[in-house]
C-alpha positions in Angstrom: -40.8 49.4 -47.2 -41.7 53.0 -47.2 -39.0 55.1 -45.5 -41.5 56.5 -43.0 -42.9 53.3 -42.0 -39.3 51.7 -41.8 -38.3 55.2 -39.3 -41.5 54.4 -37.2 -40.5 50.4 -36.7 -37.0 51.5 -36.0 -38.3 54.4 -33.4 -40.5 51.3 -32.0 -37.6 49.0 -31.9 -35.3 51.5 -30.0 -35.7 51.3 -26.2 -36.8 54.0 -24.4 -34.6 56.2 -21.9 -35.1 54.2 -18.4 -37.0 56.5 -15.8 -34.2 57.7 -13.5 -34.4 56.4 -9.8 -36.5 58.1 -7.1 -34.8 61.1 -5.5 -34.7 60.9 -1.8 -37.7 63.0 -1.3 -40.1 61.2 -3.7 -38.8 58.0 -1.9 -39.5 59.5 1.5 -42.8 60.7 0.7 -44.1 57.4 -0.9 -42.5 55.3 2.1 -42.9 57.4 5.4 -45.4 55.5 7.4 -46.1 52.4 5.5 -45.3 49.1 5.5 -44.0 47.2 2.4 -43.6 43.3 1.3 -40.4 42.6 -0.9 -40.3 39.9 -3.6 -38.0 38.8 -6.5 -41.5 37.4 -7.8 -44.8 35.9 -6.5 -43.7 34.9 -2.7 -42.3 37.9 -0.4 -39.3 37.2 1.3 -39.4 40.3 3.8 -41.3 43.4 4.9 -39.9 46.5 5.8 -41.7 49.4 7.8 -40.7 53.4 7.1 -41.1 55.5 9.9 -40.3 59.5 10.7 -36.9 60.8 10.5 -35.8 57.9 8.0 -35.9 55.1 10.2 -36.9 51.7 9.5 -37.7 48.1 10.9 -36.7 45.3 8.5 -37.6 41.4 9.0 -36.8 38.8 6.7 -40.2 36.3 6.5 -40.4 34.4 9.7 -37.3 36.1 11.4 -36.6 39.0 14.0 -36.9 42.4 13.4 -33.9 44.8 12.8 -33.8 49.0 13.3 -32.2 50.6 10.8 -31.9 54.4 8.9 -31.9 54.9 5.3 -29.9 57.7 3.8 -29.7 59.2 0.3 -26.1 59.2 -1.8 -26.2 61.2 -5.0 -24.2 58.7 -7.7 -23.5 59.3 -11.2 -26.5 56.9 -12.2 -28.8 58.7 -9.7 -30.3 59.1 -6.2 -29.4 55.8 -4.1 -31.3 55.0 -1.3 -28.7 53.4 1.5 -29.8 51.2 4.6 -27.7 50.4 7.7 -29.2 48.2 10.2 -28.2 47.5 13.9 -26.8 44.2 12.9 -25.1 45.3 9.9 -24.2 48.7 9.9 -22.3 48.7 6.4 -24.8 50.6 4.0 -26.4 48.5 1.7 -27.6 50.8 -1.3 -30.6 50.4 -4.0 -32.0 52.1 -7.0 -35.5 52.6 -6.5 -38.2 53.0 -9.2 -41.5 53.8 -9.6 -43.9 51.0 -10.8 -48.1 51.0 -11.6 -48.7 49.0 -8.6 -45.6 49.7 -6.2 -42.0 50.2 -6.7 -39.1 48.2 -8.0 -35.5 48.3 -7.1 -32.0 47.3 -8.2 -29.4 46.3 -5.6 -26.2 48.4 -6.2 -23.5 46.0 -4.3 -23.3 43.5 -6.8 -23.0 44.2 -10.4 -23.7 40.6 -11.3 -27.0 40.8 -9.6 -29.7 41.9 -12.3 -32.7 40.8 -10.1 -35.3 43.3 -10.2 -37.1 43.5 -6.4 -40.5 44.0 -6.3 -42.0 46.3 -3.5 -45.6 46.0 -2.7 -48.0 47.4 0.2 -47.9 44.7 3.2 -51.4 43.0 3.6 -50.2 42.0 7.0 -48.2 44.8 8.6 -44.9 44.1 10.5 -45.0 42.5 13.9 -41.9 42.5 15.8 -42.1 40.6 19.2 -38.6 41.0 19.4 -38.5 44.7 19.6 -41.3 44.9 22.1 -40.5 47.2 24.9 
């Protein structure tokens, strides 16, 4: 095999460096005022609305809505976006990444969890009768 062909094949086989997670500024800019569906595959399992002041409202599919807030934490692996909710005040942190058709995310609270979560614009919007005033 020609040495330059071998080098080219070796470079193709070498994984490209992973993109860093979104910064808090990029995450806020992308999500503010929008509602997203979360899934681990084809079927969504929940939705979240992102409001001003880093406020969020989360609901698992067919469940009540819960108010929350998000904040950023600097980690050695990049910016973590952490969520605390009224019914679960201990923050849950994620790395979010830009994707061609939305975002992907990795949960940071369980090293054995290697699922990729897919975040797409919601087709329906979030309806929260339990939070209506």
